[in-house]
C-alpha positions in Angstrom: 0.1 0.3 0.1 2.5 2.6 0.6 4.1 1.4 -2.1 1.6 2.6 -3.9 1.0 5.8 -2.7 4.7 6.4 -3.2 4.7 5.8 -6.8 1.2 8.2 -7.1 3.3 11.0 -4.8 6.2 10.4 -6.9 4.0 10.7 -10.7 2.1 13.7 -9.5 5.8 15.7 -8.0 6.8 14.5 -11.8 4.0 16.0 -13.6 4.4 19.5 -11.0 7.5 19.9 -12.1 7.1 19.0 -16.2 3.8 22.2 -15.7 6.6 24.0 -14.1 9.5 24.0 -16.8 6.8 24.1 -19.0 5.2 27.5 -17.9 8.6 28.6 -17.2 9.4 28.1 -21.4 6.2 29.6 -22.4 6.9 32.9 -20.1 10.5 33.1 -20.9 9.9 32.3 -24.8 6.9 35.1 -24.6 9.4 37.3 -23.7 11.9 36.7 -26.2 9.3 37.8 -28.6 8.1 40.2 -26.6 12.0 42.0 -27.3 12.4 41.1 -30.5 9.1 42.9 -31.4 10.4 45.7 -29.3 14.1 46.1 -31.2 12.4 46.0 -34.4 9.6 48.5 -33.7 12.3 51.0 -32.5 14.8 49.8 -35.3 12.1 51.1 -38.2 11.5 54.5 -36.6 15.3 55.3 -38.0 14.5 53.7 -41.2 11.9 54.3 -44.2 9.5 52.0 -44.6 10.9 50.6 -47.6 13.4 49.7 -46.0 12.4 48.8 -42.2 8.3 48.8 -41.9 7.4 49.0 -38.4 5.3 45.8 -36.9 2.5 47.1 -37.2 2.7 48.5 -40.9 3.7 44.5 -41.4 0.7 43.5 -39.2 -1.8 45.8 -41.4 -0.3 44.9 -44.5 -0.3 40.8 -44.0 -4.6 41.3 -42.6 -5.1 43.3 -45.9 -3.2 40.0 -48.2 -5.3 37.6 -46.0 -8.6 39.7 -46.9 -8.2 39.9 -50.5 -7.6 36.4 -51.0 -4.3 36.8 -52.6 -2.3 35.3 -49.6 -4.8 32.0 -49.7 -4.2 32.0 -53.3 -0.6 32.3 -52.9 -0.5 29.4 -50.3 -2.6 27.3 -52.1 -0.1 27.0 -55.1 2.9 26.9 -52.9 0.9 23.4 -51.4 0.2 22.4 -54.5 4.1 21.9 -55.7 5.0 21.7 -51.7 3.4 18.8 -50.8 3.5 15.7 -53.9 8.0 17.0 -53.7 8.0 16.0 -49.9 6.1 13.0 -50.5 8.1 11.5 -52.9 11.0 12.6 -52.1 10.2 11.2 -48.3 8.9 8.1 -49.9 11.9 7.1 -52.1 14.7 8.5 -49.4 13.4 6.2 -46.9 12.8 3.4 -49.1 16.4 3.9 -50.8 17.7 4.1 -47.5 16.2 1.3 -45.9 17.6 -1.1 -49.2 20.9 0.2 -48.9 21.7 0.4 -45.5 20.3 -4.1 -45.1 22.0 -4.9 -48.0 25.7 -4.7 -48.0 25.6 -5.6 -52.2 23.6 -2.7 -53.1 25.3 -0.7 -50.7 28.8 -1.3 -52.3 27.2 -0.8 -55.6 25.5 2.3 -55.3 27.4 3.8 -53.0 29.4 5.7 -55.4 27.1 6.7 -57.2 25.6 8.6 -53.5 28.8 9.8 -53.4 28.4 11.6 -56.5 25.1 13.2 -56.6 24.6 13.6 -52.6 26.8 17.2 -52.9 25.1 19.0 -55.3 22.3 21.0 -54.2 18.5 20.7 -55.6 18.7 24.6 -57.0 21.7 23.1 -59.5 19.2 20.4 -60.5 16.7 23.8 -62.0 17.6 23.4 -65.6 16.6 20.0 -65.7 13.2 20.5 -64.0 12.5 22.9 -66.7 13.9 21.1 -69.4 12.1 17.4 -68.4 9.0 19.2 -66.9 8.5 22.7 -67.9 7.7 25.5 -65.8 5.1 24.2 -63.8 4.0 23.1 -60.3 5.4 19.1 -61.6 9.3 21.1 -62.2 9.0 22.7 -58.6 8.1 19.5 -57.0 10.8 17.8 -58.2 13.5 20.4 -56.7 12.0 19.8 -53.5 11.8 16.2 -53.7 15.4 16.3 -54.6 15.5 18.3 -51.3 13.8 15.8 -49.5 15.0 12.7 -50.9 19.1 13.1 -48.8 17.7 13.8 -45.8 15.2 11.0 -45.3 17.6 8.7 -47.6 20.5 9.3 -44.9 18.1 8.9 -41.9 17.1 6.1 -42.8 20.4 4.8 -43.7 22.0 5.4 -40.3 18.9 4.0 -38.2 18.8 0.6 -40.3 22.7 0.6 -39.8 22.5 1.4 -36.1 20.2 -2.0 -35.2 21.4 -3.7 -33.2 23.0 -7.3 -33.8 21.8 -8.7 -30.5 17.8 -8.0 -31.4 18.5 -9.8 -34.8 20.2 -12.6 -33.3 17.3 -13.0 -30.7 14.6 -12.5 -33.7 16.4 -15.2 -35.4 16.4 -17.8 -32.8 12.9 -17.1 -32.6 13.2 -18.5 -35.9 12.2 -15.3 -38.1 14.8 -15.8 -40.6 14.0 -13.7 -43.9 15.3 -11.1 -44.9 11.8 -9.5 -45.1 10.2 -11.3 -41.8 13.6 -9.5 -39.9 12.9 -5.9 -41.8 9.2 -5.6 -41.0 10.0 -7.2 -37.3 13.6 -6.2 -36.0 14.5 -3.4 -38.5 11.9 -0.7 -38.9 10.7 -0.6 -35.5 14.4 0.2 -34.2 15.0 2.7 -36.8 11.7 4.4 -36.5 13.1 7.2 -33.9 15.9 7.9 -36.6 13.1 7.6 -39.5 10.6 10.1 -38.7 14.1 12.0 -37.1 14.8 12.2 -40.5 10.9 13.3 -42.1 10.4 16.1 -39.2 13.7 17.5 -40.4 13.0 17.2 -44.4 9.7 18.8 -43.7 11.5 21.5 -42.9 13.9 21.6 -45.8 11.6 21.3 -48.0 9.3 23.7 -47.4 12.6 26.5 -47.0 13.2 25.5 -51.0 9.7 26.0 -52.1 11.3 29.7 -51.8 13.7 28.9 -53.5 11.8 25.8 -56.5 9.5 29.0 -57.5 12.6 30.9 -58.5 11.6 30.6 -62.4 8.1 31.2 -62.1 6.3 29.5 -60.7 3.4 30.7 -58.8 3.7 30.3 -55.3 4.2 32.5 -51.5 7.6 32.8 -52.8 7.0 34.6 -56.5 5.2 36.5 -54.6 8.2 37.6 -52.2 10.2 37.9 -55.5 7.9 40.2 -56.6 7.2 42.4 -53.8 11.5 42.7 -53.3 11.7 43.5 -57.1 9.2 46.7 -56.3 10.6 47.3 -53.0 7.5 46.0 -50.8 9.8 45.2 -47.5 6.0 45.1 -45.8 4.7 42.4 -48.2 8.1 40.4 -48.3 7.9 40.4 -44.7 4.3 39.2 -44.2 4.7 36.3 -47.0 8.0 35.6 -44.4 5.2 35.4 -41.8 2.8 33.5 -43.4 6.0 30.4 -43.8 6.9 30.5 -40.9 3.2 30.4 -39.0 2.7 27.9 -42.0 5.3 25.3 -41.0 5.0 26.1 -37.2 1.0 24.2 -37.6 3.2 21.2 -39.7 5.6 20.9 -37.4 3.3 20.8 -34.2 0.8 18.2 -35.8 3.9 16.3 -36.8 5.0 15.9 -33.4 2.3 15.0 -32.1 1.9 12.2 -34.5 5.0 11.1 -34.0 5.1 11.5 -29.9 1.8 8.7 -31.0 4.1 6.8 -32.8 6.8 6.3 -30.9 4.9 5.5 -27.5 6.3 1.7 -27.2 9.9 3.3 -26.9 
């Protein structure tokens, strides 16, 4: 009985401590945001609007762009190539990483190709995107897929390589002998934390590539930023940068919730 009471008290103290830490971080984070906005506002008083608009001017511009529907249209256009690009790049990266991480033969065959292509930045492939797909969402999705591919490839590859031999030996002793069975029963669950970390990282990387992928004329948030920059509309530029940040924060938050649920067993 006393043991149960002690466990309940210990759990209560842990929850209270966690809540206290969360509250402290929220307060300090709020202070950081307020300080940043205050410094921005003071600095804007010394500069013309086309150099550094005030936070209030940016908020007004953000509202006007959202109310006019242009912001929604730009976000929708960016999603048309970000989603397929991120999904295709992530899927291919994970599958290839698992295959090469598990098979020594495949690793030996394709390792030189990986070393050759890995240093090539996604933006260097813009010429291929235009030649193969044209100036459209498919071409932009191709650029984004390349960025997502490599992050997920190395995350999956490292996760599979890091699976303990002891786990594999235990599975074999229990009758799991086929490569497919070992991958499904042992390798994938053991490598899942690294794979999910790679997916989360690639989400941010591919979202940053949205702006770069729209350099050659594809409509979206990046194109709107470039057009506003050419017209010295810095308030519009900052408003769409905020849209990029807020959208990513929402996506990242949703993924973190899903990640915690998937890793409950760890």
